[in-house]
N, C-alpha and C positions, 0 to 999 in steps of 0.2 A: 599569458593573460591571466589575471586574477578574476575568478568567478566566485561570487559569494552566493551561496544557495540558502534560501529561506523557506521553511515549511511551517506555516503558521496554523496552529489549532485555535480553538476558542479560548483556551487558557494556557497555551504553551507556544514556544518558538523553538524549533529545531534548526540548526544551522551548521554549515561546513564551508570553509574557505579553501578553494583549490587554486593552485598555480599551474594551470594546464601548460603543456601536455601531461604533467605528472598526475597520476591517479591517487597519489597519497595526499590527503588534505594537510594543509598547514595547521588547521585547527578545526575543532568541532565543538558543539555544545548544545545545551538544552536549558531553556528558561521555563520553569514550571510554576504552576499555581498563580498565574497572572490574575489579578483582581482580588487576591486574598492577602492578608497581612503577613503570612509566612511563606513568601515566595522563595524559590530556590534556583540559583544559576550554577550550572556545572559546566566548566570550560576546560577543554583539553587541547594542548598544543603538541605538535609532532616534529618540530623543526630541530630539536636538540637530540642528544644521545639517548635520552629517555623521555617517555611521555611525561608531561607536566600537567597536573590536574589542579584547578582552582575551584573551590566550592564556596559560594556566597549565599547566605540566608538574609533576605531583606524583603521589605514590602515591594511588590511590583504591581502598582495599581492598574497599569495598562500596557499594551504592546509597545507603545512609544518609549515608555520608561525602560522596559526590558531591553529593547534594541539599543537604546542609548548606552545602557550599561555594558552590553556586548561590545559596542564600539570602543568603550574605555578599555576593555580587556584586549581587544585586537591591537590597540595602539599604545598599550602601557609601556612605559620606558623600561627597558631591560628584559621584559618578558613578552612584549607584543610581537606580532608577526608582520605588521605593517606600521608605517609611521604616520600615515594619513588616510582618511577615507577616499581621497582622490586616487589612491593606488588601486582601488577596486573599480574596474571598468564595466563590469556586467553584474547585475543582480538577477539570479534565476529564482522564480517563484513557482512552487507547486500550486496548481489550481485543480481542484477535484473534478468539477463538472464543466465541460465545454459545450454540452448540448450538440445541436447540429451546426453551431456557428464556428467551432474550432476543431479541426482535425489534424493540426500540426502545431509545433512550437511557434510562438507569435510574439513580436515586439508589442509592448504594452503602450497603448495610446488612450486618449480619453474615450474613444469609441469602444475599444476593447474592454476598458473598465466598466463602461455602461452595460455591455453585454454580459459581463461576469455578474453584475448586480441583477440583471434581468433573470439570471439563472439561480438566484438565491432559493427560490421555491423548490427547485429540483434537488438541491443539496444544502438544506438549511443548517446542517451541523458543520459544514466545511466551507462552502463558498464565501459566506460573510467573513470568516476568519482569514481566508486567503486574500480577500479584498482589503481587509484591514492591514495585512502585512504589506501589500503593495503601496497603500497610502503612506504608511509609516516609513517604508524604505525610500519612497520618493522624497520625503522630507529630509531624511538623514543622509541619503546618498544622492544629492541633486545632480551630480556629474556622471552618474552611471546610467548605462542602458538597462531598462527594466524589461525582463522577458518572462512570459508565462509558459509553463510546460503543463499540459493538461493530462490528468489521469485517464480521461476517456479517449484521448487521441489515438493511442495504440490500437484501439478497437474499431477505428473507422473502416477497417478492412473487412469487418463482418459482412457476409452476404445478406441480402434481404430475407432469405429463408431462415436465417438465424436471428435477425434483429426485429423482424415484424411480428406483431401479435395478431391473433385471429379475432380482431375487433373491427367495427365499422371503419371504412377507409378514411372517413373524414376526421376521425380521432387521430389517425396517424398524420394526415396532411395538414390539419389545422391546429392540433394540440401537440403534435410531435410525440405521441405516445408510442414508444418503441424501446428496445433494449439498447443501452449504451455501453455497459460494461465498465468496470472500475479497476483500481490498482494497476492501471496500465503501465505506469512508469516502472514498477517493480517487475511485472511480467515481461516487459520489453527487455529490461536489463538482464534478468536471469536466463531468459530464453536465448539471448545472444551469447551470454557466457557459456551456456550449455552447448549450443551449436558449435562454438569455437572449440570447446573442450573435446567434443565428439569428432571434430574435423568434418562436419557435415552440415553445410548451410541449408540443405533441403530437408533436414530432419523433421519428423513428426514428434512433437514434444507436448506433454501436458505439464504446465507449470501450476504448482499448488502453493499459493501464498496464504500462510496461516498465521494470523495474529489476532488481536482483539477483533479486527475486521478480517474476514477471510474470503478468498475467491479463487477460482480456477479458470485457466484459459487453455484452449486448444490452439497450438501454434504449428502451422503447417507451412514449411518453406519460408520461415521468418515472419509469417503474417498471422495475426489473430483471426481465427475463423469462427470461434464461439467462446462464450464466457458465461460463468455461473450467475453473475449478477445481471440485472436487467435495467429497468427504467431508473431505479435508484439502488443504493448500496445495501438494501435490506434482504434481497432474495438470495437463493442459492444455498450455500453451506450454513451450518449452525455456527454461530459466532459467540463472542463474549457476552454481548447483551442483545443481539439481534436474532430474530427467530429463523432466518433463512426461508426456504420454500415453505409456504403455508397456504392451505386451501382457502380460496376467496369466499367460499360459502360460509365458512366460520366467521369471517369478518362481518358479513351482512347479518349473520345470526347475532353476533355480539352487539352490533349497532342497534338492532331491534330490541335488545334486552338490556338497556341501561347504559351502554358505553357511548361516549361522544367520539367523534372523529379524532379530536385532540387527545383524549384520554387513551384511545386505542393506539394511537401513534406512539405515545410514551410507552405503553405496555410492550408493543412489538419491537420497538427500536432500542429501548433502554432497560426493560425488565424481563426480557426473554433470553433465548440462547442458553448458554451454560448458566447464566445467572438465574433464569427461570427454572431450570432443571435442578440446580444444586444450591443456589444462593450465593455462588461465587463466580466471578467472571475470569479470574486468573487461573489458567490451567495448572499451575503449580499448587494452588490451594486445592483444586479438585483432585489432583494426584494424591495429596496428603490425606484427603478424605477417603479415597479408595484404599489407601494403605491402612486406614483406621477401620475399614470394613463397611463403609457407607455404601448401601446398595443403589441409592439414587445417583451417586457420583459414578459408580461403575456403569450403570445404564447410560448415563450422559456420555461417557467416553465411547461406548458402543455405538450410540446414535451418531456421534460426531464423526467417527471413522466410517460408519456405514454410508453416510451421506457423501463423503468424499469418494468412496468406492463406486457409488452409483454414477457419479459424474465422470470417473475414469472410464467406465463402460460406455457412457453416452458419447464422450469425446473421441474415444477410440473408434467408435462406429462412424462418427462424423468425419474423421480423417481417413477411415479405411486403413488403419495401421497405427503403429506406435513404436517409436524408437527409444524414447526415454520419458520417465516422469521425474519432475524436479520438485523437491521440497525446499521452501524458503520461508522467510518471515520468522518472527521470534519463536513461534511454536514449531513451525516446520523445520527450523534449523536445530532446535534444542530438545524437542520432546521425542525421545526414542520410542516411547510406548505408542504414541499416535502413529508414527511411521510403521511400527511393527504391526499394529492392528489394521492399518490401511492396506498393507502389502500381504496380509495373511489371506489364504484361500483365493489367490488371484492368479494361480499358475495357468489357468485356462488362457489368460491374456499374456502369458509369458513373463509374468511379474513374480519373482521369487527373491525375497530379501535374505541376506546373510545376517543372522541374529547377532553374532558377535561384532561384525563390522558396524551394524546399526547402533549398537550400544556404546561404541567408542565416540569420542567427540573430536574428530580431526579438524584442523584449521583449513580454511579455503574450501575448494570444491572437493567432494568426497564421493566415491562410489560405494554403495552398500548392497549391491545385488549379489546373489549367490552365483556360483560358476555356471549353473544350469539355467539361469535367467536369460531369456531372449531379449528382454527389455532392460536397458540401463536404469538404475535407480540412483539418482544424484541428490546430494545436498549442495545447494549453491547459495551462499550468503548473498542477500540482496543489498543493494546500495542505491536507494532512490536518489539521494543527493548527488552522487557521482553521475548517474544517468541524466539528471537535470543539467548538471554542469556541461556534460558532453553535448547535450541537445542545444544548449545555449551557444557553445563554441561553434557547432556546425551552422547555426543560423547566422551568427556574426560573420563567419568565414564566407558564407554564400553571398553576403552583401558587400564584402570588401572589393 
């Protein structure tokens, strides 16, 4: 079965085409800078002896134009991986926020689309783009089943003691103010890979997804029982542009002293995190600043790692044990300094990294703990698109 996975951002489209049960995609790609005159499409195919990469620079005024161009690449004579869009039977969409409405992978219907729209306010940067991707895919792939896989669904197993806030009960019951958790597709994928690797489906695992957006999950016996993000994707860890955990008293103070709610939202979501601390959101740029002797950048790295260490302690207590920690995401998989700082002075928890193993960049799953570490320290590359494809396949199989 061909499953085409679409992950739409506000100005981008990530995609992969899988012919299941193979986990190797037939192709993958990225459409960038949608809405700007200098759009970029990078398309990679994997069906021949060597990877073939096509890079196109062209105006991409909207998502429809971008996806139409992707279809041209998918079906191109001589280099395409399919001959017609009718060969794609299932389209899997990443949807960030499912609220209380969606706790599992779901066929997309008009009712489902309306509920995704109703959740725009909870994920204003993501759900509108996800919705646009659904609308465009329905127009371009009219014969395919459209399926939504929600980032919050993996966290539906959080117990009330973890997802409830100590606020008036009516705010929970009427306004649904509670913790939802995010990056669930990634946390689900890497926690399953880690458990399989360990040969222990009941393992207590902390997954650490570090990218421009970052979060951590306590996974006990294959289930998410706590998560660093909460009602929205701003809380928890320090991120590229988001502040992470922040004292609410400071918000009220700022609102009383000249900031508007809209202005403060921009500051905390888009101008904080590593950007607020260093002026740079990309950790590679911050690393270069550290190497040049920048003290603000050095402090930012210390703060970044310290916040992760605090959550390791919290989640270890929540699970009453720990078998493995898992680094994933662009930073988690590639930034050896972050991993080294997170794992330093953690021997009380049985976490001891091997410095040399950590500085190597092996492919696939890698162990980087020292011989005397009681806890496994793993690097597990994430693949959200593959997890979406597998979720779609399970849903289709369950209805056949």
